[in-house]
N, C-alpha and C positions, 0 to 999 in steps of 0.2 A: 382256294385259300393252303396253306401248305404248313403244317406246324410239327416239332419236334419236342416230344414231351417227356421231361426226364420229371423222375418220382424224387422228391428232395427230402431229407430231415430239416436244410435250410438252405436259402438262397439270397443272393442281395446282387446289387446293380449300383454299380459307381460312376458319375461323369466329377471330370477333374476331379477327382478325390474327394468327392460329395456324396457320403451315400443317398439315392433318391425313390429306393424303392429296396422294400427284401419279405420275405414269406419265412414260417418257420415248416411245419411239417404239411406236407401238399406236393405243387409241382411249379416247377419251371417250366415254363410254354415259351419257346422261341417260334416266333410266326412269322410268314410271311403273304404277304398278299400277291396274287399269279395274276400275268393280264389276264381280264377278261372274268373276273370274279362279278358275279354280282351282289348285290345287299343283301340276301336272303345268308349269302357263306356265312357271315359270324357270327349269325343266331345257329346255324346248325354245327359249325367246330364247336361253339361253346358247346351247344348245349351237349355233343358227340362227347368234350374231355368232362362234364362235369357229370357223367354215369359211366366212362369206362372204372371196369374193375380190377385196379392195377393194386390196390391197398391192402392189408394182411387181416383178416378174420382170426378170432380167436383160435382156429385153427392151425392158425397159419398159411391158409391158402389165399391167394389173391380173389378176394371176392365181393371188396368193397371199395364203396366209390369216393370221389374228392368229398360230395356231399354229405355219404356215411359218416365219415368221420371228423365232417369239420374244417376238410385243411384248408389252407389258402395257396394261391396263386402267384404269381411272379411272371408277368407276360410280358417279352421282351423281343421287338420289331428284328427281324436279320433277314436284309434280303437276300442274303448269298445264299439264304435255303433254297434258291431260284437258280441256282449254279448247273451251268452246262457243260462239261468238259468232252464233249463228243468228237470235237474238234480241234483238240491239242490237249495244250499243257496249263494255258491261260482260262479261264474260268468268263464265261459268258454270263452274261444275265437279262438279258430280252427278256424271259418268260417273266421277271416280277411285272407288278403293275410299276405304272411310271410313281412318282416318289408322292407326291401328290394325291393320288388314288391309294397307295398304299398307306398313307398316312392315316386318311381318312377311315380304311375298312378296318386298319390295327386300332384306332380310336373305338370304334364301334366293336372291336370284337371283345375289347378290356370291359368295355361296356355293358355288355350279354352277360359274360362272365360277373360280375359283381350282381346284374338284375338277380342271378340265378341263386343267390345269398353267399358266394364265395368270396369270401375278405379276397380282394385284387389290388395288386399293387403293381407299377409299370416301369420301363425302362424309358426314355428319350430317343423319341424318332429322329433316325438318322445323327444321331451322337456318335463318338466315339467313346462306347460303352465297358468297363471291364464287371466282367459278371462273374461271380461265384458262388459253386455249388457245393452241397455235401449229395451229392445221388445215393439215393437208398436201395439198394438190391446190389447191382445195379439194375433200375428199371428206367429203360428210353424206350418210344412207342414214336415211330412215324403214322403222320395220318397227309393223306391228299384229299383232298376236298374238292 
C-alpha cells in the first residue's frame, strides 16, 4: 500500500457539497492499494502511521505519535498515488489495485486505524471528493509498504 500522510490542524472531505468526513488535529491520510497488496498490508500501514513520531513534544521536537496526542485520522482513497509518468505526460495507473480490491483494502485500512483507538473518518471510495486541510508544519510523509 502507498500513503501520503499530512499532519493537520484539521481536514474535511465533501461529496456533492455534503460533508462526509472530518478530523481535528491529527492526520489526513491519502491511501492507495497497489496491485499485489496482500491482506496484511492495511494492518502494517495502520500500525506504522499510528506510531510515527511527527507531533511536537513540550520541547518542540517531533517526538510524539498520533496515539500519544489522541489525534484523529481522515482517510481518503486516492488511486492517483499509483501514477506512473515514466512514459510520457499522461499518467498511467496500472500499478494500482483493481477498483474492487482497492475498495476492500481501503476499508480494511480504515477499520485497522479505528481498531488502534484512533478516531477515524473516511471519504467515499470512487467518488469525486473535495478535500480541504490545514497542513500543520507543513509535515508531509510518503509511505510505500
